[in-house]
N, C-alpha and C positions, 0 to 999 in steps of 0.2 A: 514545279509550280511555286510561284511566289506566295509567301505567307502574309496574311493580313495582320497588320499591327493592331491588336485589340487586347483588352483585359477581360473580355467576356465573349463567349461564343454561343450564340442563341441555338444553333443546331445541336451542339453537344448537350446543352442544358435541356432542350426539348426532348432529345433522345433519351436522356437519363430519366426524365419524368415519365415518358410513355413506355419505355422498355421495362422498367422495374415497378410498374403499377401494382403488381400483386403484393409487393412489400408494403406499400401504402395501405392497401385494403386489409391485409392480415394484421398489421400493427394497429390500425384504427379499430378493428373488430376486437382485438385483444384488450386494447385500452378501454373500450366501452364495456366489455364484459366484466372488467375488474372494477372500474370506477362507478358506473351507473348503478349497480346494486346498492351503493352507499346512500342513494337518494331515497331508499325505502324508509330511512329514518332521517329526514332532512334537517331536523333540529340538531343532529350530531355531525352533519356533513362537513361543516367548517373545521371541527375538531379532527375528523378523520382525514381530511385533506392533508393536514400537516403530518400525520402519522404515515400516510401512504408514501411520502417522498423517500423514506428510508428504503423501502422495498424497490422503488423505481431506480435507485442507484445501481442495483444489480441488473435490472432490466436494461438500463442504458448502457451498461458495460457490455452486454451481449449484443444489443441491437446496433451499437456503434460499429463494432468490428464486422458485423454482417453487411452493413451499408457500405463501409469502406472497401470491403472485399469486392462487392458488386460494382461499385463505381470505378475502381481502379483495377478491375480484373484483367484488363488488357496488358498490364505490366507483368502478368504471370504466364503469358502465352506468347512465344516469340513471333509466330506468324501474325497473330492479331495485333501485336504491338507494332510491328513494322507497317502493317496496313493502315492502322488508325493514325499513326504519326506521319504518314505520308499525305494526309489531308491538309488543306490550307487553313490551318489554325495554329496559332502560337501555343507553346507549352503553357505559358502563363494563362492565356484565355481558356485552355482546356482544363487546367487545374482549378481556376476560379469557378468555372462552370460546374465542375464536379462537386466542389465544396458547397456552392450555393444550393445545388440539388440535394446534397446530403443533409444540409441543415433543414431544408423543407421536409425531408422524409420524416423528421421528428416533429417539427414545429406545427405543421398543418394538422396531423391527427390529434396532437395534444390541444391545439386551439379549438378544433371541433368538439372535443370532449369537454373542454373548459366552458365553451359557450352553452352546451347542453346542460351543464350543471349549475349555471348561473341562476336560472329561474328558481332553484330550490333554496338558494341562500338568502333571498329577500334583499334586505339592505346591506348584507355582507357579500354581495355578488362579486365585488372586486377581489375577494380572496382567491377566486379561481384564477385571476390574472397573476396573483402572487405565486400560486401553485405552478402556473405555466412558466413564469420566469425562473423558478428554482429548477424545474425539470429540464428546461432548455440549457441552463448553465451547466448542469450535470452532463448532459449529452454533449455539449460543446467540448468539454475536457476529454471525454472518452473518444469522441470523433477525431479530435486532434491527435491523440495517441494512435488511433487506428490508421489515419492517413499517413502519419510519419512512418509507422510500421510497414505500410503498403509500399511506399516509394523507396524504402531502404532494403527491401527484399525482392526476391524474384519468384516466389512460389507461395501458395496459400498456407502450406504447412509452416514455412519460415515466418510468414507474417503473423500467424497465430502464436508461434513460439515467442517472437519478439514482443508482441502485444502483451502476452502474459508476463514476460520478464519485466517489462516497463511498469506494468500496473502493480505487480506484487513483489518487486525486488527488495523493497525495504523490509517486508515481512520475512523474506528468505534470509536476509542478513540477520534479522533478529533471531530466527530459529537457529541459524548457524552459531551465533554467539551464545545463545542460551543452551544449546545442546553440547557444543564442543568446547567453547572457551570458558564460559562462566564456571562449570564444574571444577576447573583447575585453579580457580581464583577464590580462595577461602574467604567466606564472608561477604563477597561481592554479590549484589543483587542487581538484576537488569529489569527495568520496567518497559512495557510494550508501548506506553503512551506516545512517546516521541516518534517511534517507528510508525505508528498508525497515522501520524500526520502526513507522512510521505506515501501513504497508501490510501488515496482518496476513496476507493470503493469501500474499504473497511470503515473509514471515518464517516462517510455519508450513510452507510448502512446502519450505523449505530443510532442515527436519528438525532435531529436537532429541533428545537422549537423556533421555527422560522417566523411564526406570528402567534400572538397570544389572543385567545378569545375566552371570555368568562361570562357567567350569568349569576345573578344573585340567588336564585332558587330554581328548582326544576321546572317551575311554571313560567319563568322569565325567559325572554329571548337572549340569544348569545350576543355579546357586546365585544367589539374589537378593542383590544387594549394595547396595541402596538406590535412592533417587530421584535424578534429575539436578538440578543446582542452577540452571540457566539457564531452561529451558523452562517450568517450573511458574510462576515469577513472572510471566512474560509472559502465560501462559495465564490466570491468575487476573485479571490486569488487563483483558484483552480480554473475559473473562467478565463482570466487573463493568461494563465499558463496554456490553456487550450488554444488560444489565439497565437501564442508564441510557437507552439508545436506545429500549428498549421503553417506559419511563416517559415519555420525550419524545413517542413516538408516541401514547401514551394521552392526554396533555395536548392534543396537536394534534387528535386524533380527536374529543375532546369538543367542540371549538369549530369543527370543520369544517362548512362549509355544504353542504347536500345538493345545491344547484344546481351545485356545482363538479364533479360527476360528469360525465365526458366531456371536461372541460377538460384542458389539458396540465399546468398547475400548479394546485393546489387553493386557493392563497391569493395575492392580488395582491402582497403584500410579499415573497413568495418568488421572484417572476418576475425582478426585476433580479439577485438573487443567482444564480439558475440561468443567466441570460443571461451574466453575468460569468464564471462558471466554465466554461460551455460555450464561450464565445469564447476563453478562455485555452487550453482543451484543443485547440481547432481550430488556434489560433496556434502551439501547441507541436508538434502533429502534422505539419503541413505542412513546416516546416524539416527535421524528421527524415526524412520521406519523400523530400523533394527532395535532401537531402544524400546519401542512399543511392543514389537512382535517377536524379537529374536533374542538379542544379547542382554538387554537391560540398560537402564539409563546411564550407568557408569562406564560401560564398555563402548567407547566411541572411537578409539584409535583405528581398529581394523575396518569398520564400516566407512570411516572417513577416507582412508586411503583407497579402499575399493571404489567408493563413490567418485573420488577425484579421477581415478584411472578410467572408470566406465564413462564418466562425463566427458573426459578429454577425448577418448577414442570415438565415442558416438558423435560428439561434436565435430570431430574431423571428418567422419563419414558423411554427416549431413552437408558440410561445406564442400567436400570433394565429390559428393554424390556417387560414392563407391565405397566398398568395404576394404579396398586395398590401401589401407593407411598405416599398416604396421611396417614402417621402414625406419632406417637409422635416424633420420632427422626427427621423426615423431618421438622416438624413444629418448632422444637427447632433450627435446622440449619437455617431455613428461618428467624426466629426471630433474630438470631445473625447477619445474613446478613443485615436485615432491620435496626437493631440497629446501626451497623457500618455505614450504608449509611446515616441514619438520623444524627448521630454525625458528620459525614464528611460534610453534607450539612449545618448544624448549624455552624460548624467551618468556612466554606466558607462565609456564610451570615454575620457572626460577624467579619470577617476579622482577624482571630486569628493569621495568619502568617504576617499580615501587608502588604499584597500585594497591596490592594486598596489604602491605605493611603501612600504608598511609594512615596517619592519625592527624586530623586537622589541629592547628593551633587555636587556642581559645580566642585570640584577637581576630582571627579570620572568620569566625562564625557569626552569622547574622541571627539565626534562630535554629533551634534543635528540638526535635520531638522524638519520642521513643515509644515502642510498644512491647509489652512484656507478656510472654506466654500465649502466643497465638491470638493476639488481638483481644484477649479478655479484659485487659486493662490498658489504658493509654494515658499519656500526660505530656505536658509541655514544660520544658525546663526553663527556669529563670536564670539570670546571669550567674548567681552564686552557686547554682547546681551544675553548671557546665563542667567544672573541673572533676566532679564526682563521676559524671558520665564518661568523660575522657579517660578516666582511670579504668573504668570497666572496659572500654574499647581497647586500650593498650594491653590490658591483661588478656583479653580474648585473642588478640593478635599474637601474643607471645605464647599462648597455650591453646593451640587449635584443637577443636573437637567438632566433628560433624554430626554428633548426636547418635553415633552407633558404636560407642566404646564398650558397651556391655548392657545386658538386660537388667542387671541389678542397679545400674547407675541411673540416677534421676537427674534430668536436665531442666534448665530453665532457658527459654528461647527469648532473646532480646533483639529487636530490630531498631536501629538508630538511623535517623534521617537528619542530615545537616543541610541547612541552607546557608551557603557561604556568601560573603560580601561581594565576591566577584561574579555572582549569578549562578554558580555551579550548585548542583544538588548531589550529595554523597549519601548513598544508602548502603547499610551493612546489616547483616543478620548473623548472630553468633549463638552457639549453645554453651551454656555455663554449667559445668558439672557440680553436683551437690557436694557439700563438705570441702569445698576449695576456697581459696582466697577470693576467687571471682564471685562466689555466692555472698561472701561477706561484703564485697564492694557493692553488690546489687542492693543490699539492705540499706546502704547509705544514700540511695537515690531518693528524690523527692516523692512524696506520697502521690499515688496515682488515682485517677478517677475511673470508676467502673463504667464501661459502656454497654455491657449486657450481662 
């Protein structure tokens, strides 16, 4: 049967709307149960609308994968996949129809809720539209991730795994570095802030002030004071990224082979990528788990190796859909992964890249701040004090101490943060033993301001 050339298929769209109507109803009821109780105190509704958006980031994370699995469920069943794709509609039309229906699954219930809340906001009724825009952009990103995960996999389990990896991979990398790598790098500190930027669900769940409303006194009405400066930029970026992910899903869907339905991964070239990411996630998880419950935070080598081995073979089992993966080729691949891991760990331990021993030059420093003794005092160094601080830094590098050299030894803890002229931030934390040259160098630092 000849396919009709079209970018939208009304039959597919109408079927999505009518077939999955319980999702609309359940989501709408849930939204109303959560949001409408806020109108019991309408004078605070505008303020609470902003706060509720942090929690809805997690709600959109869960709702988007559910919708994507339902709309693209035929890709996970071989018989259904062959049957549906034999119908006279192009893949582009089918994909666009599914995406339009999926966006309505979120937009319509949220619009109904927003309209019902408008009457309680009086002259600030338009804040409900702002709330609707934010929650729609959140959903757009997670739905884009869900659709891409669906078209790249052949089973619901695989889609869930890929969806989780794509959403939380930056935090997995952070946990891996913090648990395994950073303990081998004396003085080096790793902050989670930049990793959170690549994990939208965590960043959005922290909450932002998307709009500002104030009032002069408790008896005065709320007054709109403008939009927040931080959250909107990030929100538009992930919204654009969601559109890009949908476009990538469309390109992959057009070239997807029907026989991949039921497989774990829909394309062979994606299998090694998934295996590498899955193995790394398993390798990062086990040291964290064992550090908390079994070995202790410093014993990471054994759980790391065990985690990599377990992740590698379970990943192979998922891809091959069999437990018979213990063959010569697999052991050769595992040996290569282990060798690369060991070489990398030895390189970190011996400071091949010179990160641990790095002390900035005075002329490369834009600003520098330091904190002494667990944040009880802090201060900012002027230009003439930079050399004194660099002397402390160099002494600490030459005389490493982790703060566990003896019960009778008294330590001072100093954290140094350099902002370099090339835009980099260098953060180091050291312990200085009492009665040493390092303690004398500390006394030459500029006077600090007490912060508590």
